[in-house]
mmCIF file of the N, C-alpha and C atoms, coordinates in Angstrom:
data_MODEL
# 
_entry.id   MODEL 
# 
loop_
_atom_site.group_PDB 
_atom_site.id 
_atom_site.type_symbol 
_atom_site.label_atom_id 
_atom_site.label_alt_id 
_atom_site.label_comp_id 
_atom_site.label_asym_id 
_atom_site.label_entity_id 
_atom_site.label_seq_id 
_atom_site.pdbx_PDB_ins_code 
_atom_site.Cartn_x 
_atom_site.Cartn_y 
_atom_site.Cartn_z 
_atom_site.occupancy 
_atom_site.B_iso_or_equiv 
_atom_site.pdbx_formal_charge 
_atom_site.auth_seq_id 
_atom_site.auth_comp_id 
_atom_site.auth_asym_id 
_atom_site.auth_atom_id 
_atom_site.pdbx_PDB_model_num 
ATOM 1   N N  . MET A 1 1  ? 0.838   -1.186 0.000   1.00 0.00 ? 1  MET A N  1 
ATOM 2   C CA . MET A 1 1  ? 0.000   0.000  0.000   1.00 0.00 ? 1  MET A CA 1 
ATOM 3   C C  . MET A 1 1  ? 0.880   1.247  0.000   1.00 0.00 ? 1  MET A C  1 
ATOM 4   N N  . LEU A 1 2  ? 0.558   2.199  -0.853  1.00 0.00 ? 2  LEU A N  1 
ATOM 5   C CA . LEU A 1 2  ? 1.307   3.436  -0.931  1.00 0.00 ? 2  LEU A CA 1 
ATOM 6   C C  . LEU A 1 2  ? 0.672   4.479  -0.031  1.00 0.00 ? 2  LEU A C  1 
ATOM 7   N N  . PRO A 1 3  ? 1.512   5.254  0.686   1.00 0.00 ? 3  PRO A N  1 
ATOM 8   C CA . PRO A 1 3  ? 0.944   6.356  1.465   1.00 0.00 ? 3  PRO A CA 1 
ATOM 9   C C  . PRO A 1 3  ? 0.356   7.397  0.517   1.00 0.00 ? 3  PRO A C  1 
ATOM 10  N N  . VAL A 1 4  ? -0.902  7.754  0.725   1.00 0.00 ? 4  VAL A N  1 
ATOM 11  C CA . VAL A 1 4  ? -1.579  8.730  -0.118  1.00 0.00 ? 4  VAL A CA 1 
ATOM 12  C C  . VAL A 1 4  ? -2.120  9.834  0.768   1.00 0.00 ? 4  VAL A C  1 
ATOM 13  N N  . ARG A 1 5  ? -1.929  11.070 0.310   1.00 0.00 ? 5  ARG A N  1 
ATOM 14  C CA . ARG A 1 5  ? -2.460  12.214 1.041   1.00 0.00 ? 5  ARG A CA 1 
ATOM 15  C C  . ARG A 1 5  ? -3.336  13.018 0.084   1.00 0.00 ? 5  ARG A C  1 
ATOM 16  N N  . PRO A 1 6  ? -4.598  13.182 0.398   1.00 0.00 ? 6  PRO A N  1 
ATOM 17  C CA . PRO A 1 6  ? -5.447  14.022 -0.449  1.00 0.00 ? 6  PRO A CA 1 
ATOM 18  C C  . PRO A 1 6  ? -5.177  15.498 -0.159  1.00 0.00 ? 6  PRO A C  1 
ATOM 19  N N  . VAL A 1 7  ? -5.065  16.299 -1.212  1.00 0.00 ? 7  VAL A N  1 
ATOM 20  C CA . VAL A 1 7  ? -4.882  17.742 -1.055  1.00 0.00 ? 7  VAL A CA 1 
ATOM 21  C C  . VAL A 1 7  ? -5.966  18.452 -1.854  1.00 0.00 ? 7  VAL A C  1 
ATOM 22  N N  . PRO A 1 8  ? -6.455  19.584 -1.331  1.00 0.00 ? 8  PRO A N  1 
ATOM 23  C CA . PRO A 1 8  ? -7.541  20.284 -2.030  1.00 0.00 ? 8  PRO A CA 1 
ATOM 24  C C  . PRO A 1 8  ? -7.078  20.895 -3.357  1.00 0.00 ? 8  PRO A C  1 
ATOM 25  N N  . LYS A 1 9  ? -7.855  20.642 -4.413  1.00 0.00 ? 9  LYS A N  1 
ATOM 26  C CA . LYS A 1 9  ? -7.570  21.207 -5.722  1.00 0.00 ? 9  LYS A CA 1 
ATOM 27  C C  . LYS A 1 9  ? -8.129  22.624 -5.819  1.00 0.00 ? 9  LYS A C  1 
ATOM 28  N N  . LYS A 1 10 ? -7.537  23.401 -6.702  1.00 0.00 ? 10 LYS A N  1 
ATOM 29  C CA . LYS A 1 10 ? -7.936  24.794 -6.894  1.00 0.00 ? 10 LYS A CA 1 
ATOM 30  C C  . LYS A 1 10 ? -9.394  24.905 -7.329  1.00 0.00 ? 10 LYS A C  1 
ATOM 31  N N  . ASP A 1 11 ? -9.861  23.993 -8.166  1.00 0.00 ? 11 ASP A N  1 
ATOM 32  C CA . ASP A 1 11 ? -11.216 24.073 -8.698  1.00 0.00 ? 11 ASP A CA 1 
ATOM 33  C C  . ASP A 1 11 ? -12.219 23.189 -7.965  1.00 0.00 ? 11 ASP A C  1 
ATOM 34  N N  . GLY A 1 12 ? -11.839 22.729 -6.762  1.00 0.00 ? 12 GLY A N  1 
ATOM 35  C CA . GLY A 1 12 ? -12.714 21.857 -5.988  1.00 0.00 ? 12 GLY A CA 1 
ATOM 36  C C  . GLY A 1 12 ? -12.275 20.411 -6.103  1.00 0.00 ? 12 GLY A C  1 
ATOM 37  N N  . GLY A 1 13 ? -12.702 19.614 -5.198  1.00 0.00 ? 13 GLY A N  1 
ATOM 38  C CA . GLY A 1 13 ? -12.290 18.220 -5.178  1.00 0.00 ? 13 GLY A CA 1 
ATOM 39  C C  . GLY A 1 13 ? -10.911 18.066 -4.544  1.00 0.00 ? 13 GLY A C  1 
ATOM 40  N N  . GLN A 1 14 ? -10.329 16.913 -4.748  1.00 0.00 ? 14 GLN A N  1 
ATOM 41  C CA . GLN A 1 14 ? -9.026  16.642 -4.148  1.00 0.00 ? 14 GLN A CA 1 
ATOM 42  C C  . GLN A 1 14 ? -8.124  15.930 -5.146  1.00 0.00 ? 14 GLN A C  1 
ATOM 43  N N  . ALA A 1 15 ? -6.830  16.179 -4.984  1.00 0.00 ? 15 ALA A N  1 
ATOM 44  C CA . ALA A 1 15 ? -5.812  15.482 -5.772  1.00 0.00 ? 15 ALA A CA 1 
ATOM 45  C C  . ALA A 1 15 ? -5.076  14.534 -4.837  1.00 0.00 ? 15 ALA A C  1 
ATOM 46  N N  . ALA A 1 16 ? -4.745  13.364 -5.322  1.00 0.00 ? 16 ALA A N  1 
ATOM 47  C CA . ALA A 1 16 ? -4.002  12.397 -4.515  1.00 0.00 ? 16 ALA A CA 1 
ATOM 48  C C  . ALA A 1 16 ? -2.500  12.629 -4.707  1.00 0.00 ? 16 ALA A C  1 
ATOM 49  N N  . VAL A 1 17 ? -1.805  12.785 -3.599  1.00 0.00 ? 17 VAL A N  1 
ATOM 50  C CA . VAL A 1 17 ? -0.349  12.917 -3.619  1.00 0.00 ? 17 VAL A CA 1 
ATOM 51  C C  . VAL A 1 17 ? 0.190   11.694 -2.907  1.00 0.00 ? 17 VAL A C  1 
ATOM 52  N N  . LEU A 1 18 ? 1.020   10.921 -3.611  1.00 0.00 ? 18 LEU A N  1 
ATOM 53  C CA . LEU A 1 18 ? 1.497   9.695  -2.989  1.00 0.00 ? 18 LEU A CA 1 
ATOM 54  C C  . LEU A 1 18 ? 3.002   9.620  -2.937  1.00 0.00 ? 18 LEU A C  1 
ATOM 55  N N  . GLU A 1 19 ? 3.465   8.728  -2.093  1.00 0.00 ? 19 GLU A N  1 
ATOM 56  C CA . GLU A 1 19 ? 4.891   8.507  -1.888  1.00 0.00 ? 19 GLU A CA 1 
ATOM 57  C C  . GLU A 1 19 ? 5.161   7.019  -2.101  1.00 0.00 ? 19 GLU A C  1 
ATOM 58  N N  . ALA A 1 20 ? 6.233   6.726  -2.818  1.00 0.00 ? 20 ALA A N  1 
ATOM 59  C CA . ALA A 1 20 ? 6.608   5.335  -3.063  1.00 0.00 ? 20 ALA A CA 1 
ATOM 60  C C  . ALA A 1 20 ? 8.105   5.177  -2.819  1.00 0.00 ? 20 ALA A C  1 
ATOM 61  N N  . MET A 1 21 ? 8.465   4.119  -2.108  1.00 0.00 ? 21 MET A N  1 
ATOM 62  C CA . MET A 1 21 ? 9.860   3.862  -1.795  1.00 0.00 ? 21 MET A CA 1 
ATOM 63  C C  . MET A 1 21 ? 10.227  2.459  -2.259  1.00 0.00 ? 21 MET A C  1 
ATOM 64  N N  . THR A 1 22 ? 11.376  2.353  -2.886  1.00 0.00 ? 22 THR A N  1 
ATOM 65  C CA . THR A 1 22 ? 11.938  1.064  -3.237  1.00 0.00 ? 22 THR A CA 1 
ATOM 66  C C  . THR A 1 22 ? 12.969  0.714  -2.173  1.00 0.00 ? 22 THR A C  1 
ATOM 67  N N  . VAL A 1 23 ? 12.849  -0.452 -1.594  1.00 0.00 ? 23 VAL A N  1 
ATOM 68  C CA . VAL A 1 23 ? 13.822  -0.849 -0.567  1.00 0.00 ? 23 VAL A CA 1 
ATOM 69  C C  . VAL A 1 23 ? 15.058  -1.374 -1.284  1.00 0.00 ? 23 VAL A C  1 
ATOM 70  N N  . ASN A 1 24 ? 16.060  -0.499 -1.357  1.00 0.00 ? 24 ASN A N  1 
ATOM 71  C CA . ASN A 1 24 ? 17.331  -0.845 -1.975  1.00 0.00 ? 24 ASN A CA 1 
ATOM 72  C C  . ASN A 1 24 ? 18.374  -1.012 -0.860  1.00 0.00 ? 24 ASN A C  1 
ATOM 73  N N  . PRO A 1 25 ? 19.595  -1.363 -1.171  1.00 0.00 ? 25 PRO A N  1 
ATOM 74  C CA . PRO A 1 25 ? 20.598  -1.545 -0.107  1.00 0.00 ? 25 PRO A CA 1 
ATOM 75  C C  . PRO A 1 25 ? 20.800  -0.316 0.779   1.00 0.00 ? 25 PRO A C  1 
ATOM 76  N N  . ALA A 1 26 ? 20.744  0.876  0.197   1.00 0.00 ? 26 ALA A N  1 
ATOM 77  C CA . ALA A 1 26 ? 20.918  2.084  1.008   1.00 0.00 ? 26 ALA A CA 1 
ATOM 78  C C  . ALA A 1 26 ? 19.795  2.231  2.023   1.00 0.00 ? 26 ALA A C  1 
ATOM 79  N N  . VAL A 1 27 ? 18.566  2.007  1.573   1.00 0.00 ? 27 VAL A N  1 
ATOM 80  C CA . VAL A 1 27 ? 17.414  2.106  2.475   1.00 0.00 ? 27 VAL A CA 1 
ATOM 81  C C  . VAL A 1 27 ? 17.477  1.002  3.530   1.00 0.00 ? 27 VAL A C  1 
ATOM 82  N N  . GLU A 1 28 ? 17.866  -0.202 3.130   1.00 0.00 ? 28 GLU A N  1 
ATOM 83  C CA . GLU A 1 28 ? 18.017  -1.292 4.103   1.00 0.00 ? 28 GLU A CA 1 
ATOM 84  C C  . GLU A 1 28 ? 18.998  -0.908 5.200   1.00 0.00 ? 28 GLU A C  1 
ATOM 85  N N  . ASN A 1 29 ? 20.122  -0.303 4.818   1.00 0.00 ? 29 ASN A N  1 
ATOM 86  C CA . ASN A 1 29 ? 21.116  0.116  5.806   1.00 0.00 ? 29 ASN A CA 1 
ATOM 87  C C  . ASN A 1 29 ? 20.564  1.189  6.736   1.00 0.00 ? 29 ASN A C  1 
ATOM 88  N N  . MET A 1 30 ? 19.806  2.124  6.194   1.00 0.00 ? 30 MET A N  1 
ATOM 89  C CA . MET A 1 30 ? 19.226  3.181  7.027   1.00 0.00 ? 30 MET A CA 1 
ATOM 90  C C  . MET A 1 30 ? 18.257  2.596  8.048   1.00 0.00 ? 30 MET A C  1 
ATOM 91  N N  . ILE A 1 31 ? 17.453  1.645  7.609   1.00 0.00 ? 31 ILE A N  1 
ATOM 92  C CA . ILE A 1 31 ? 16.506  1.014  8.524   1.00 0.00 ? 31 ILE A CA 1 
ATOM 93  C C  . ILE A 1 31 ? 17.256  0.228  9.595   1.00 0.00 ? 31 ILE A C  1 
ATOM 94  N N  . ARG A 1 32 ? 18.211  -0.569 9.173   1.00 0.00 ? 32 ARG A N  1 
ATOM 95  C CA . ARG A 1 32 ? 18.975  -1.391 10.117  1.00 0.00 ? 32 ARG A CA 1 
ATOM 96  C C  . ARG A 1 32 ? 19.713  -0.528 11.142  1.00 0.00 ? 32 ARG A C  1 
ATOM 97  N N  . ASP A 1 33 ? 20.255  0.620  10.693  1.00 0.00 ? 33 ASP A N  1 
ATOM 98  C CA . ASP A 1 33 ? 21.036  1.489  11.575  1.00 0.00 ? 33 ASP A CA 1 
ATOM 99  C C  . ASP A 1 33 ? 20.189  2.547  12.271  1.00 0.00 ? 33 ASP A C  1 
ATOM 100 N N  . SER A 1 34 ? 18.869  2.420  12.192  1.00 0.00 ? 34 SER A N  1 
ATOM 101 C CA . SER A 1 34 ? 17.921  3.359  12.822  1.00 0.00 ? 34 SER A CA 1 
ATOM 102 C C  . SER A 1 34 ? 18.138  4.799  12.363  1.00 0.00 ? 34 SER A C  1 
ATOM 103 N N  . ARG A 1 35 ? 18.461  4.973  11.094  1.00 0.00 ? 35 ARG A N  1 
ATOM 104 C CA . ARG A 1 35 ? 18.615  6.315  10.512  1.00 0.00 ? 35 ARG A CA 1 
ATOM 105 C C  . ARG A 1 35 ? 17.365  6.651  9.706   1.00 0.00 ? 35 ARG A C  1 
ATOM 106 N N  . ILE A 1 36 ? 16.234  6.509  10.355  1.00 0.00 ? 36 ILE A N  1 
ATOM 107 C CA . ILE A 1 36 ? 14.934  6.667  9.706   1.00 0.00 ? 36 ILE A CA 1 
ATOM 108 C C  . ILE A 1 36 ? 14.758  8.062  9.084   1.00 0.00 ? 36 ILE A C  1 
ATOM 109 N N  . PRO A 1 37 ? 15.170  9.162  9.737   1.00 0.00 ? 37 PRO A N  1 
ATOM 110 C CA . PRO A 1 37 ? 14.982  10.484 9.117   1.00 0.00 ? 37 PRO A CA 1 
ATOM 111 C C  . PRO A 1 37 ? 15.692  10.633 7.767   1.00 0.00 ? 37 PRO A C  1 
ATOM 112 N N  . GLN A 1 38 ? 16.716  9.853  7.519   1.00 0.00 ? 38 GLN A N  1 
ATOM 113 C CA . GLN A 1 38 ? 17.449  9.957  6.258   1.00 0.00 ? 38 GLN A CA 1 
ATOM 114 C C  . GLN A 1 38 ? 16.737  9.264  5.103   1.00 0.00 ? 38 GLN A C  1 
ATOM 115 N N  . ILE A 1 39 ? 15.735  8.468  5.398   1.00 0.00 ? 39 ILE A N  1 
ATOM 116 C CA . ILE A 1 39 ? 15.024  7.757  4.340   1.00 0.00 ? 39 ILE A CA 1 
ATOM 117 C C  . ILE A 1 39 ? 14.339  8.744  3.387   1.00 0.00 ? 39 ILE A C  1 
ATOM 118 N N  . GLY A 1 40 ? 13.838  9.841  3.910   1.00 0.00 ? 40 GLY A N  1 
ATOM 119 C CA . GLY A 1 40 ? 13.215  10.856 3.057   1.00 0.00 ? 40 GLY A CA 1 
ATOM 120 C C  . GLY A 1 40 ? 14.183  11.399 2.020   1.00 0.00 ? 40 GLY A C  1 
ATOM 121 N N  . ILE A 1 41 ? 15.434  11.558 2.398   1.00 0.00 ? 41 ILE A N  1 
ATOM 122 C CA . ILE A 1 41 ? 16.455  12.021 1.455   1.00 0.00 ? 41 ILE A CA 1 
ATOM 123 C C  . ILE A 1 41 ? 16.670  10.974 0.368   1.00 0.00 ? 41 ILE A C  1 
ATOM 124 N N  . ALA A 1 42 ? 16.687  9.704  0.766   1.00 0.00 ? 42 ALA A N  1 
ATOM 125 C CA . ALA A 1 42 ? 16.853  8.623  -0.209  1.00 0.00 ? 42 ALA A CA 1 
ATOM 126 C C  . ALA A 1 42 ? 15.681  8.583  -1.185  1.00 0.00 ? 42 ALA A C  1 
ATOM 127 N N  . ILE A 1 43 ? 14.481  8.819  -0.685  1.00 0.00 ? 43 ILE A N  1 
ATOM 128 C CA . ILE A 1 43 ? 13.303  8.827  -1.559  1.00 0.00 ? 43 ILE A CA 1 
ATOM 129 C C  . ILE A 1 43 ? 13.392  9.997  -2.535  1.00 0.00 ? 43 ILE A C  1 
ATOM 130 N N  . SER A 1 44 ? 13.765  11.169 -2.043  1.00 0.00 ? 44 SER A N  1 
ATOM 131 C CA . SER A 1 44 ? 13.858  12.354 -2.905  1.00 0.00 ? 44 SER A CA 1 
ATOM 132 C C  . SER A 1 44 ? 14.877  12.166 -4.024  1.00 0.00 ? 44 SER A C  1 
ATOM 133 N N  . GLY A 1 45 ? 15.951  11.478 -3.728  1.00 0.00 ? 45 GLY A N  1 
ATOM 134 C CA . GLY A 1 45 ? 16.986  11.260 -4.734  1.00 0.00 ? 45 GLY A CA 1 
ATOM 135 C C  . GLY A 1 45 ? 16.824  9.980  -5.521  1.00 0.00 ? 45 GLY A C  1 
ATOM 136 N N  . GLY A 1 46 ? 15.767  9.234  -5.268  1.00 0.00 ? 46 GLY A N  1 
ATOM 137 C CA . GLY A 1 46 ? 15.604  7.925  -5.884  1.00 0.00 ? 46 GLY A CA 1 
ATOM 138 C C  . GLY A 1 46 ? 14.665  7.861  -7.069  1.00 0.00 ? 46 GLY A C  1 
ATOM 139 N N  . ALA A 1 47 ? 14.499  8.969  -7.777  1.00 0.00 ? 47 ALA A N  1 
ATOM 140 C CA . ALA A 1 47 ? 13.574  8.973  -8.921  1.00 0.00 ? 47 ALA A CA 1 
ATOM 141 C C  . ALA A 1 47 ? 13.981  7.948  -9.973  1.00 0.00 ? 47 ALA A C  1 
ATOM 142 N N  . GLY A 1 48 ? 15.263  7.717  -10.135 1.00 0.00 ? 48 GLY A N  1 
ATOM 143 C CA . GLY A 1 48 ? 15.733  6.734  -11.102 1.00 0.00 ? 48 GLY A CA 1 
ATOM 144 C C  . GLY A 1 48 ? 15.347  5.319  -10.735 1.00 0.00 ? 48 GLY A C  1 
ATOM 145 N N  . GLN A 1 49 ? 15.013  5.108  -9.467  1.00 0.00 ? 49 GLN A N  1 
ATOM 146 C CA . GLN A 1 49 ? 14.585  3.794  -8.992  1.00 0.00 ? 49 GLN A CA 1 
ATOM 147 C C  . GLN A 1 49 ? 13.080  3.756  -8.767  1.00 0.00 ? 49 GLN A C  1 
ATOM 148 N N  . ARG A 1 50 ? 12.380  4.653  -9.437  1.00 0.00 ? 50 ARG A N  1 
ATOM 149 C CA . ARG A 1 50 ? 10.916  4.730  -9.380  1.00 0.00 ? 50 ARG A CA 1 
ATOM 150 C C  . ARG A 1 50 ? 10.386  5.098  -7.996  1.00 0.00 ? 50 ARG A C  1 
ATOM 151 N N  . MET A 1 51 ? 11.162  5.877  -7.243  1.00 0.00 ? 51 MET A N  1 
ATOM 152 C CA . MET A 1 51 ? 10.680  6.373  -5.959  1.00 0.00 ? 51 MET A CA 1 
ATOM 153 C C  . MET A 1 51 ? 9.990   7.713  -6.188  1.00 0.00 ? 51 MET A C  1 
ATOM 154 N N  . LEU A 1 52 ? 8.967   7.974  -5.414  1.00 0.00 ? 52 LEU A N  1 
ATOM 155 C CA . LEU A 1 52 ? 8.218   9.219  -5.498  1.00 0.00 ? 52 LEU A CA 1 
ATOM 156 C C  . LEU A 1 52 ? 8.148   9.848  -4.119  1.00 0.00 ? 52 LEU A C  1 
ATOM 157 N N  . SER A 1 53 ? 8.387   11.148 -4.046  1.00 0.00 ? 53 SER A N  1 
ATOM 158 C CA . SER A 1 53 ? 8.226   11.837 -2.767  1.00 0.00 ? 53 SER A CA 1 
ATOM 159 C C  . SER A 1 53 ? 7.020   12.766 -2.844  1.00 0.00 ? 53 SER A C  1 
ATOM 160 N N  . MET A 1 54 ? 6.352   12.931 -1.722  1.00 0.00 ? 54 MET A N  1 
ATOM 161 C CA . MET A 1 54 ? 5.212   13.839 -1.684  1.00 0.00 ? 54 MET A CA 1 
ATOM 162 C C  . MET A 1 54 ? 5.662   15.257 -1.998  1.00 0.00 ? 54 MET A C  1 
ATOM 163 N N  . ASP A 1 55 ? 6.802   15.661 -1.441  1.00 0.00 ? 55 ASP A N  1 
ATOM 164 C CA . ASP A 1 55 ? 7.300   17.012 -1.680  1.00 0.00 ? 55 ASP A CA 1 
ATOM 165 C C  . ASP A 1 55 ? 7.730   17.205 -3.132  1.00 0.00 ? 55 ASP A C  1 
ATOM 166 N N  . GLY A 1 56 ? 8.027   16.145 -3.842  1.00 0.00 ? 56 GLY A N  1 
ATOM 167 C CA . GLY A 1 56 ? 8.350   16.269 -5.254  1.00 0.00 ? 56 GLY A CA 1 
ATOM 168 C C  . GLY A 1 56 ? 7.120   16.456 -6.120  1.00 0.00 ? 56 GLY A C  1 
ATOM 169 N N  . LYS A 1 57 ? 6.008   15.916 -5.702  1.00 0.00 ? 57 LYS A N  1 
ATOM 170 C CA . LYS A 1 57 ? 4.759   16.008 -6.474  1.00 0.00 ? 57 LYS A CA 1 
ATOM 171 C C  . LYS A 1 57 ? 4.049   17.341 -6.274  1.00 0.00 ? 57 LYS A C  1 
ATOM 172 N N  . LEU A 1 58 ? 4.106   17.905 -5.084  1.00 0.00 ? 58 LEU A N  1 
ATOM 173 C CA . LEU A 1 58 ? 3.379   19.145 -4.795  1.00 0.00 ? 58 LEU A CA 1 
ATOM 174 C C  . LEU A 1 58 ? 3.790   20.299 -5.710  1.00 0.00 ? 58 LEU A C  1 
ATOM 175 N N  . PRO A 1 59 ? 5.085   20.547 -5.947  1.00 0.00 ? 59 PRO A N  1 
ATOM 176 C CA . PRO A 1 59 ? 5.435   21.645 -6.864  1.00 0.00 ? 59 PRO A CA 1 
ATOM 177 C C  . PRO A 1 59 ? 4.908   21.426 -8.286  1.00 0.00 ? 59 PRO A C  1 
ATOM 178 N N  . ARG A 1 60 ? 4.881   20.165 -8.731  1.00 0.00 ? 60 ARG A N  1 
ATOM 179 C CA . ARG A 1 60 ? 4.344   19.876 -10.065 1.00 0.00 ? 60 ARG A CA 1 
ATOM 180 C C  . ARG A 1 60 ? 2.862   20.205 -10.141 1.00 0.00 ? 60 ARG A C  1 
ATOM 181 N N  . LEU A 1 61 ? 2.121   19.845 -9.089  1.00 0.00 ? 61 LEU A N  1 
ATOM 182 C CA . LEU A 1 61 ? 0.690   20.160 -9.062  1.00 0.00 ? 61 LEU A CA 1 
ATOM 183 C C  . LEU A 1 61 ? 0.462   21.669 -9.051  1.00 0.00 ? 61 LEU A C  1 
ATOM 184 N N  . PHE A 1 62 ? 1.330   22.410 -8.365  1.00 0.00 ? 62 PHE A N  1 
ATOM 185 C CA . PHE A 1 62 ? 1.219   23.872 -8.342  1.00 0.00 ? 62 PHE A CA 1 
ATOM 186 C C  . PHE A 1 62 ? 1.551   24.461 -9.718  1.00 0.00 ? 62 PHE A C  1 
ATOM 187 N N  . ARG A 1 63 ? 2.647   24.017 -10.325 1.00 0.00 ? 63 ARG A N  1 
ATOM 188 C CA . ARG A 1 63 ? 3.062   24.557 -11.631 1.00 0.00 ? 63 ARG A CA 1 
ATOM 189 C C  . ARG A 1 63 ? 2.029   24.287 -12.723 1.00 0.00 ? 63 ARG A C  1 
ATOM 190 N N  . THR A 1 64 ? 1.326   23.179 -12.615 1.00 0.00 ? 64 THR A N  1 
ATOM 191 C CA . THR A 1 64 ? 0.317   22.853 -13.629 1.00 0.00 ? 64 THR A CA 1 
ATOM 192 C C  . THR A 1 64 ? -1.054  23.449 -13.308 1.00 0.00 ? 64 THR A C  1 
ATOM 193 N N  . GLY A 1 65 ? -1.149  24.183 -12.203 1.00 0.00 ? 65 GLY A N  1 
ATOM 194 C CA . GLY A 1 65 ? -2.389  24.870 -11.868 1.00 0.00 ? 65 GLY A CA 1 
ATOM 195 C C  . GLY A 1 65 ? -3.442  24.019 -11.192 1.00 0.00 ? 65 GLY A C  1 
ATOM 196 N N  . VAL A 1 66 ? -3.061  22.845 -10.713 1.00 0.00 ? 66 VAL A N  1 
ATOM 197 C CA . VAL A 1 66 ? -4.027  21.965 -10.051 1.00 0.00 ? 66 VAL A CA 1 
ATOM 198 C C  . VAL A 1 66 ? -4.294  22.430 -8.623  1.00 0.00 ? 66 VAL A C  1 
ATOM 199 N N  . ILE A 1 67 ? -3.239  22.888 -7.928  1.00 0.00 ? 67 ILE A N  1 
ATOM 200 C CA . ILE A 1 67 ? -3.386  23.377 -6.549  1.00 0.00 ? 67 ILE A CA 1 
ATOM 201 C C  . ILE A 1 67 ? -2.792  24.779 -6.459  1.00 0.00 ? 67 ILE A C  1 
ATOM 202 N N  . ILE A 1 68 ? -3.156  25.492 -5.402  1.00 0.00 ? 68 ILE A N  1 
ATOM 203 C CA . ILE A 1 68 ? -2.589  26.826 -5.195  1.00 0.00 ? 68 ILE A CA 1 
ATOM 204 C C  . ILE A 1 68 ? -1.325  26.724 -4.333  1.00 0.00 ? 68 ILE A C  1 
ATOM 205 N N  . ARG A 1 69 ? -0.532  27.770 -4.368  1.00 0.00 ? 69 ARG A N  1 
ATOM 206 C CA . ARG A 1 69 ? 0.761   27.795 -3.670  1.00 0.00 ? 69 ARG A CA 1 
ATOM 207 C C  . ARG A 1 69 ? 0.611   27.508 -2.180  1.00 0.00 ? 69 ARG A C  1 
ATOM 208 N N  . GLU A 1 70 ? -0.372  28.106 -1.542  1.00 0.00 ? 70 GLU A N  1 
ATOM 209 C CA . GLU A 1 70 ? -0.553  27.945 -0.102  1.00 0.00 ? 70 GLU A CA 1 
ATOM 210 C C  . GLU A 1 70 ? -0.826  26.489 0.258   1.00 0.00 ? 70 GLU A C  1 
ATOM 211 N N  . VAL A 1 71 ? -1.566  25.787 -0.569  1.00 0.00 ? 71 VAL A N  1 
ATOM 212 C CA . VAL A 1 71 ? -1.834  24.377 -0.321  1.00 0.00 ? 71 VAL A CA 1 
ATOM 213 C C  . VAL A 1 71 ? -0.536  23.575 -0.428  1.00 0.00 ? 71 VAL A C  1 
ATOM 214 N N  . ALA A 1 72 ? 0.258   23.874 -1.450  1.00 0.00 ? 72 ALA A N  1 
ATOM 215 C CA . ALA A 1 72 ? 1.539   23.174 -1.629  1.00 0.00 ? 72 ALA A CA 1 
ATOM 216 C C  . ALA A 1 72 ? 2.426   23.377 -0.417  1.00 0.00 ? 72 ALA A C  1 
ATOM 217 N N  . LEU A 1 73 ? 2.508   24.603 0.076   1.00 0.00 ? 73 LEU A N  1 
ATOM 218 C CA . LEU A 1 73 ? 3.359   24.888 1.238   1.00 0.00 ? 73 LEU A CA 1 
ATOM 219 C C  . LEU A 1 73 ? 2.812   24.268 2.517   1.00 0.00 ? 73 LEU A C  1 
ATOM 220 N N  . THR A 1 74 ? 1.508   24.313 2.686   1.00 0.00 ? 74 THR A N  1 
ATOM 221 C CA . THR A 1 74 ? 0.901   23.762 3.898   1.00 0.00 ? 74 THR A CA 1 
ATOM 222 C C  . THR A 1 74 ? 1.027   22.251 3.950   1.00 0.00 ? 74 THR A C  1 
ATOM 223 N N  . CYS A 1 75 ? 0.915   21.590 2.821   1.00 0.00 ? 75 CYS A N  1 
ATOM 224 C CA . CYS A 1 75 ? 0.922   20.125 2.784   1.00 0.00 ? 75 CYS A CA 1 
ATOM 225 C C  . CYS A 1 75 ? 2.327   19.524 2.694   1.00 0.00 ? 75 CYS A C  1 
ATOM 226 N N  . ALA A 1 76 ? 3.316   20.340 2.400   1.00 0.00 ? 76 ALA A N  1 
ATOM 227 C CA . ALA A 1 76 ? 4.681   19.838 2.226   1.00 0.00 ? 76 ALA A CA 1 
ATOM 228 C C  . ALA A 1 76 ? 5.279   19.380 3.549   1.00 0.00 ? 76 ALA A C  1 
ATOM 229 N N  . VAL A 1 77 ? 6.044   18.317 3.483   1.00 0.00 ? 77 VAL A N  1 
ATOM 230 C CA . VAL A 1 77 ? 6.788   17.864 4.658   1.00 0.00 ? 77 VAL A CA 1 
ATOM 231 C C  . VAL A 1 77 ? 7.898   18.859 4.950   1.00 0.00 ? 77 VAL A C  1 
ATOM 232 N N  . SER A 1 78 ? 8.564   19.319 3.904   1.00 0.00 ? 78 SER A N  1 
ATOM 233 C CA . SER A 1 78 ? 9.634   20.311 4.015   1.00 0.00 ? 78 SER A CA 1 
ATOM 234 C C  . SER A 1 78 ? 9.315   21.449 3.048   1.00 0.00 ? 78 SER A C  1 
ATOM 235 N N  . PRO A 1 79 ? 8.640   22.502 3.495   1.00 0.00 ? 79 PRO A N  1 
ATOM 236 C CA . PRO A 1 79 ? 8.205   23.573 2.604   1.00 0.00 ? 79 PRO A CA 1 
ATOM 237 C C  . PRO A 1 79 ? 9.336   24.275 1.844   1.00 0.00 ? 79 PRO A C  1 
ATOM 238 N N  . ALA A 1 80 ? 10.540  24.209 2.345   1.00 0.00 ? 80 ALA A N  1 
ATOM 239 C CA . ALA A 1 80 ? 11.671  24.857 1.635   1.00 0.00 ? 80 ALA A CA 1 
ATOM 240 C C  . ALA A 1 80 ? 11.839  24.243 0.278   1.00 0.00 ? 80 ALA A C  1 
# 
């Protein structure tokens, strides 16, 4: 099951923002060594391994006009 977060769309309704992680050797090491906060960094840099981050999807939804800026910032894990 993928973590999904519904976010309000500009024109009503909701858009699904999801996160997907591939458990690769780097992620396995982070889990084993209890470096859980670093997993988000691995997800953000893992697009080549079909990983998706919620914070990576929110700017795309904003740029395409699906959501407004304030929603993107409010829903982001790391608004920066």
